[in-house]
C-alpha positions as CSV (number, residue, x, y, z in Angstrom):
1,M,0.0,0.0,0.0
2,K,2.8,2.4,0.9
3,Q,4.6,1.5,-2.3
4,Q,1.5,2.2,-4.3
5,N,1.1,5.7,-2.7
6,D,4.8,6.4,-3.4
7,L,4.3,5.6,-7.0
8,Q,1.2,7.8,-7.2
9,N,3.1,10.7,-5.6
10,T,6.0,10.2,-7.9
11,S,3.7,10.2,-11.0
12,A,1.9,13.3,-9.7
13,K,5.2,15.1,-9.3
14,D,6.4,14.0,-12.8
15,F,3.1,15.3,-14.2
16,G,3.4,18.6,-12.4
17,F,7.0,19.0,-13.6
18,Q,6.0,18.2,-17.2
19,K,3.1,20.7,-16.9
20,K,5.5,23.4,-15.8
21,V,7.9,22.6,-18.6
22,W,5.1,22.7,-21.2
23,T,3.8,25.9,-19.7
24,I,7.2,27.6,-19.9
25,A,7.8,26.3,-23.4
26,A,4.4,27.7,-24.5
27,I,5.1,31.1,-22.9
28,F,8.5,31.2,-24.6
29,A,7.1,30.2,-28.0
30,F,4.3,32.8,-27.7
31,T,6.9,35.4,-26.8
32,V,9.1,34.5,-29.8
33,V,6.1,34.6,-32.2
34,M,5.0,38.0,-30.8
35,L,8.6,39.4,-31.2
36,L,8.8,38.1,-34.8
37,F,5.4,39.5,-35.5
38,I,6.3,42.9,-34.1
39,N,9.6,42.9,-35.9
40,S,7.8,42.2,-39.2
41,T,5.1,44.7,-38.8
42,F,6.8,47.5,-36.8
43,N,6.8,49.8,-39.8
44,V,3.0,49.5,-40.0
45,L,2.8,50.3,-36.3
46,L,4.8,53.4,-36.9
47,L,2.4,54.4,-39.6
48,V,-0.5,53.9,-37.2
49,L,1.4,56.1,-34.7
50,A,1.9,58.8,-37.3
51,G,-1.8,58.7,-38.1
52,S,-2.6,58.9,-34.4
53,L,-0.6,62.1,-34.2
54,I,-2.6,63.6,-37.1
55,A,-5.8,62.6,-35.4
56,I,-4.6,64.2,-32.1
57,F,-3.9,67.4,-34.0
58,F,-7.4,67.5,-35.6
59,R,-9.1,66.6,-32.3
60,A,-7.2,69.3,-30.4
61,L,-8.2,71.9,-33.0
62,S,-11.8,70.8,-33.0
63,S,-11.9,71.0,-29.2
64,F,-10.6,74.5,-29.4
65,I,-13.2,75.5,-31.9
66,Q,-16.0,73.8,-29.8
67,R,-14.9,75.8,-26.7
68,K,-15.1,79.0,-28.5
69,T,-18.3,78.4,-30.5
70,K,-20.2,75.9,-28.4
71,W,-21.1,74.1,-31.7
72,K,-21.7,70.3,-32.0
73,E,-18.6,68.0,-31.9
74,G,-19.2,66.6,-35.4
75,I,-19.3,70.1,-36.9
76,C,-16.2,71.2,-35.1
77,V,-14.3,68.1,-36.3
78,A,-15.3,68.7,-39.9
79,I,-14.3,72.4,-39.6
80,S,-10.9,71.4,-38.1
81,I,-10.1,68.9,-41.0
82,I,-11.4,71.1,-43.8
83,T,-9.8,74.3,-42.4
84,T,-6.4,72.6,-42.0
85,L,-6.5,71.2,-45.6
86,L,-7.6,74.6,-47.0
87,I,-4.8,76.4,-45.1
88,V,-2.2,73.9,-46.4
89,A,-3.5,74.2,-49.9
90,A,-3.6,78.1,-49.7
91,L,0.0,78.1,-48.5
92,F,1.1,75.9,-51.4
93,W,-0.8,78.1,-53.8
94,L,0.5,81.4,-52.4
95,I,4.1,80.6,-52.0
96,G,4.3,77.4,-54.0
97,A,5.5,79.1,-57.2
98,K,8.2,81.0,-55.4
99,V,9.3,77.9,-53.4
100,Q,9.3,75.8,-56.5
101,A,11.5,78.3,-58.3
102,Q,13.9,78.4,-55.4
103,I,14.0,74.6,-55.2
104,I,14.9,74.5,-58.9
105,Q,17.5,77.1,-58.3
106,L,18.8,75.2,-55.3
107,I,19.0,72.0,-57.3
108,D,20.8,73.8,-60.1
109,T,23.1,75.5,-57.6
110,L,24.2,72.5,-55.5
111,P,26.5,70.8,-58.1
112,K,28.4,74.1,-58.7
113,T,28.6,74.7,-54.9
114,I,30.0,71.2,-54.3
115,E,32.6,71.7,-57.1
116,H,33.5,75.0,-55.5
117,V,33.9,73.4,-52.1
118,K,36.1,70.6,-53.7
119,A,38.3,73.2,-55.4
120,R,38.9,75.0,-52.0
121,L,39.6,71.8,-50.2
122,N,42.1,70.7,-52.9
123,D,44.1,73.8,-52.0
124,S,45.3,72.1,-48.8
125,S,46.8,68.7,-48.1
126,I,44.1,68.0,-45.4
127,G,41.4,68.9,-47.8
128,E,42.8,66.5,-50.4
129,K,42.7,63.7,-47.8
130,I,39.1,64.5,-46.9
131,I,38.1,64.4,-50.5
132,D,39.9,61.1,-51.1
133,E,38.3,59.6,-48.0
134,L,34.8,60.8,-48.9
135,S,35.1,59.7,-52.6
136,S,36.5,56.3,-51.8
137,K,34.5,53.2,-52.8
138,K,34.2,52.2,-49.1
139,S,32.7,55.5,-48.1
140,M,30.3,55.6,-51.0
141,D,29.1,52.1,-50.2
142,K,28.4,53.2,-46.6
143,V,26.5,56.2,-47.8
144,R,24.5,54.1,-50.2
145,V,23.6,51.6,-47.6
146,F,22.6,54.3,-45.1
147,T,20.5,56.2,-47.6
148,G,18.7,53.0,-48.6
149,Q,17.9,52.2,-45.0
150,F,16.9,55.8,-44.2
151,F,14.5,56.1,-47.1
152,Q,13.0,52.6,-46.9
153,S,9.3,52.6,-46.4
154,T,6.4,50.1,-46.1
155,F,4.3,51.0,-49.2
156,G,6.6,53.7,-50.8
157,V,6.7,57.3,-49.7
158,L,3.5,58.4,-51.3
159,G,1.8,55.2,-50.2
160,D,2.9,55.7,-46.6
161,L,1.6,59.3,-46.7
162,Y,-1.7,58.1,-48.1
163,V,-2.1,55.5,-45.4
164,V,-1.1,57.9,-42.6
165,F,-3.5,60.6,-43.8
166,F,-6.5,58.3,-43.9
167,I,-5.7,56.6,-40.7
168,G,-5.6,60.0,-39.1
169,I,-9.0,60.9,-40.6
170,F,-10.6,57.7,-39.4
171,F,-9.1,58.1,-35.9
172,T,-10.3,61.7,-35.9
173,I,-13.9,60.9,-36.8
174,S,-14.5,58.2,-34.2
175,P,-11.6,57.8,-31.7
176,Q,-13.9,56.2,-29.1
177,T,-14.5,53.2,-31.4
178,Y,-10.8,52.4,-31.4
179,T,-10.0,53.2,-27.8
180,K,-13.0,51.1,-26.6
181,G,-11.9,48.3,-28.8
182,I,-8.4,48.3,-27.3
183,V,-9.9,48.4,-23.8
184,Q,-12.2,45.5,-24.5
185,L,-9.2,43.3,-25.2
186,I,-8.0,43.9,-21.6
187,P,-9.3,41.6,-18.8
188,I,-12.2,43.3,-17.0
189,K,-10.2,43.8,-13.9
190,G,-7.7,46.0,-15.7
191,Q,-10.0,47.9,-18.1
192,T,-10.4,51.0,-15.9
193,K,-6.6,51.2,-15.6
194,A,-6.2,50.7,-19.4
195,Q,-8.6,53.6,-20.1
196,Q,-6.7,55.8,-17.7
197,V,-3.4,55.0,-19.5
198,L,-4.9,55.7,-22.9
199,D,-6.3,59.0,-21.7
200,K,-2.9,59.9,-20.2
201,L,-1.1,59.0,-23.5
202,G,-3.5,61.1,-25.5
203,E,-3.1,64.1,-23.2
204,Q,0.7,63.9,-23.2
205,L,1.0,63.4,-26.9
206,R,-1.4,66.3,-27.5
207,K,0.8,68.6,-25.3
208,W,4.0,67.4,-27.0
209,L,2.6,67.9,-30.5
210,K,1.4,71.4,-29.6
211,G,4.8,72.3,-28.3
212,K,6.6,70.7,-31.3
213,L,4.4,72.7,-33.8
214,F,5.1,75.9,-31.9
215,S,8.8,75.1,-32.0
216,M,8.8,74.4,-35.7
217,L,7.0,77.7,-36.4
218,V,9.6,79.6,-34.3
219,V,12.5,77.9,-36.1
220,F,10.9,78.8,-39.5
221,I,10.4,82.5,-38.5
222,L,13.8,83.0,-37.0
223,T,15.6,81.2,-39.9
224,A,13.6,83.2,-42.5
225,I,14.4,86.5,-40.8
226,G,18.1,85.7,-40.3
227,L,18.6,84.4,-43.9
228,A,16.8,87.4,-45.4
229,I,19.0,89.8,-43.3
230,L,22.1,88.0,-44.6
231,G,20.9,88.3,-48.1
232,I,20.7,84.6,-48.9
233,P,18.8,84.3,-52.2
234,L,17.0,81.0,-51.3
235,W,16.0,82.1,-47.8
236,L,12.3,81.0,-48.1
237,V,12.9,77.4,-49.1
238,L,15.8,77.1,-46.7
239,A,13.6,78.4,-43.9
240,L,10.7,76.1,-44.7
241,L,13.2,73.2,-44.8
242,A,14.6,74.2,-41.4
243,G,11.2,74.5,-39.9
244,L,9.9,71.2,-41.2
245,I,13.0,69.2,-40.4
246,S,13.2,70.6,-36.9
247,F,10.4,68.1,-36.1
248,I,13.3,65.7,-35.9
249,P,15.4,66.7,-32.8
250,N,19.2,66.5,-32.8
251,F,19.5,65.4,-36.5
252,G,17.0,67.7,-38.1
253,P,19.0,70.9,-37.6
254,L,22.2,69.2,-39.0
255,L,20.3,68.1,-42.1
256,A,18.9,71.6,-42.6
257,L,22.3,73.2,-42.1
258,I,24.0,71.4,-45.0
259,P,22.2,73.0,-48.0
260,A,22.1,76.4,-46.2
261,V,25.9,76.4,-45.8
262,L,26.4,75.2,-49.4
263,V,24.3,78.0,-50.7
264,G,26.2,80.5,-48.4
265,L,29.5,79.2,-49.9
266,L,28.3,80.5,-53.3
267,Q,28.7,84.0,-52.1
268,S,31.8,83.6,-49.9
269,P,33.2,81.4,-47.1
270,H,32.5,84.3,-44.7
271,T,28.8,84.1,-45.6
272,A,28.8,80.4,-45.1
273,L,30.2,80.9,-41.6
274,L,27.5,83.4,-40.8
275,V,24.8,81.0,-42.0
276,A,26.3,78.2,-39.9
277,G,26.4,80.6,-36.9
278,L,22.8,81.6,-37.5
279,Y,21.6,78.0,-37.5
280,I,23.7,77.2,-34.4
281,L,22.2,80.2,-32.6
282,I,18.6,79.2,-33.6
283,Q,19.2,75.6,-32.5
284,F,20.6,76.9,-29.1
285,I,17.4,79.0,-28.6
286,E,15.1,76.1,-29.6
287,S,16.9,73.6,-27.4
288,N,17.4,75.6,-24.3
289,F,14.3,77.8,-24.2
290,I,11.5,76.4,-26.3
291,T,12.1,72.7,-25.7
292,A,12.7,73.4,-22.0
293,F,9.4,75.2,-21.8
294,I,7.6,72.3,-23.6
295,Q,9.1,69.7,-21.3
296,Q,7.8,71.6,-18.2
297,K,4.3,70.7,-19.5
298,L,4.9,67.0,-19.9
299,I,7.2,64.2,-18.8
300,N,10.8,65.3,-18.9
301,M,12.5,63.3,-21.6
302,P,16.3,63.0,-21.1
303,P,18.1,64.2,-24.2
304,A,20.5,61.3,-24.2
305,L,17.6,58.8,-24.1
306,V,15.9,60.5,-27.1
307,L,19.2,60.5,-29.0
308,I,19.8,56.8,-28.3
309,A,16.2,56.0,-29.4
310,Q,16.8,57.9,-32.6
311,L,20.0,56.0,-33.4
312,F,18.3,52.6,-32.8
313,M,15.2,53.5,-34.7
314,G,17.0,55.2,-37.6
315,V,19.3,52.2,-38.1
316,L,16.6,49.5,-37.7
317,I,13.6,51.2,-39.3
318,G,14.8,54.1,-41.4
319,G,13.3,57.5,-42.0
320,W,10.0,56.8,-40.2
321,G,11.9,55.5,-37.1
322,L,14.0,58.7,-37.0
323,V,11.0,61.0,-37.3
324,L,8.8,59.2,-34.8
325,A,11.5,58.2,-32.3
326,T,10.6,61.0,-29.9
327,P,6.9,60.4,-29.6
328,L,7.6,56.7,-29.3
329,T,10.0,57.3,-26.5
330,L,7.4,59.5,-24.8
331,I,4.8,56.6,-25.1
332,V,7.2,54.1,-23.6
333,M,8.1,56.4,-20.7
334,I,4.4,57.0,-19.9
335,L,3.7,53.2,-20.1
336,V,6.6,52.4,-17.8
337,Q,5.6,55.1,-15.3
338,E,1.8,54.2,-15.3
339,L,2.1,50.4,-15.4
340,Y,5.3,49.8,-13.4
341,I,6.6,52.7,-11.3
342,K,3.3,53.7,-9.8
343,N,2.4,50.1,-9.0
344,R,5.8,49.6,-7.3
345,R,5.4,52.8,-5.2
346,K,1.9,51.6,-4.1
347,Q,3.4,48.2,-3.1
348,S,6.2,49.8,-1.2
349,T,3.8,52.0,0.8
């Protein structure tokens, strides 16, 4: 009898051990499948994030209109979308011809400017070494690989923009449909917390986007004024480029600086230095005053963390990763704070 009980206990232990092994194997397999799925579809998730930012902008504008007019929500949403599209179309119509002419001039000018820079660099031994290094096959291959990775997209550039725009429109029209759908996927016990987290994400992203658009406008105005004072002929297109690219922190100002300095070199090296100094001054103002003011209104994102996220996202995903690294970092920080840090503080108290 005792021997039979021992056998039953042993078999029960073996079954319990096997059950644990299979449970761990199932969890591991599920994790691997989910990681592979996210890796394969991460570009699509970034497009969804970009569409969400557009929806946040439209909803914020419609809320502002509704507060001022007391009109119905649907009417205010329609006004926000139509007004934005009309403003964008009007800007393209009013300054499009001039910008197009300046872009054509910039494209025609850049080869001459590059040759001019090469001629000046060839006057010194250090300059010759720089040209040899940059024009080497190894360097050209690196640039080609980086460019290919940076400009990679899911459906092509126009296709991505099309998808982002319509995702933004759909999210704008009925955001509750999608947020409620996400909440319904969560167990009932955690649905209240999930709704709170989604509300927190929407609020913080709205504040961040508002601050970023204000920052881009300031960069455009300051750059346009500065370049016009310096007498740079392509000041409008260069200022628009600087304002738009400033959406990308850290790397945006560097990308905008290159064509501006090249255009400045057409006049003289002294003008190019003045242009570089202007861009550095504007970047200093934007980073230390505007960005600092914006971060007072939301979670303070460490600059090093944003830079690291940009490097990883730019290398792994390409252009979309570099552009959306900052809002993605903000989302991760909010999720960590709401789902982990606050719970840990409650448990410690």
